[in-house]
N, C-alpha and C positions, 0 to 999 in steps of 0.2 A: 319382347317381341309382340309387336304389334299384329293383330290377328286380322285388321281392316284394310293392309297392305297388300296379301297376296289375293283377295275378293276384290282388291279396286286393279290390281293388274291382269287377273283371272277377266273380268268385264270389258278394260279394255282392249283386251287379246280375242273375246267373243265379238265386238262391236267391230274391231279390225275384218276377222274373218266373216261377218257379214257383209260388210263393204265390199272384199274382194270376193264373195260369191255374187255381188250385185254387179261390179264392173266385168269380171273374167269374162261372160258373155260374149261383148261388146268388143271384146279384144280382136279376136279371129276378124269379122267384119272391118274393122279400122285398118289391121294390117293388109288385108286383100285389098281395099282403097285405095289405101296408102302405095300399095305395088299398084296396082290399075292407074291410077295418077302418075307414078315415076315413069310406066309405058309408055302412055300417054305422051310425056312431057320427052322421052327419047324420040319416038317416032315423029314428030315433029322438027 
């Protein structure tokens, strides 16, 4: 069994978690903007 493989998987998971921590704060504002845009379209 190669010991380099779990380290590679762990580092990729770590990068993915860091990416999620970067992206997640933007999701609520995007969702609110999308809802506001939809309500704006519905009112017209």
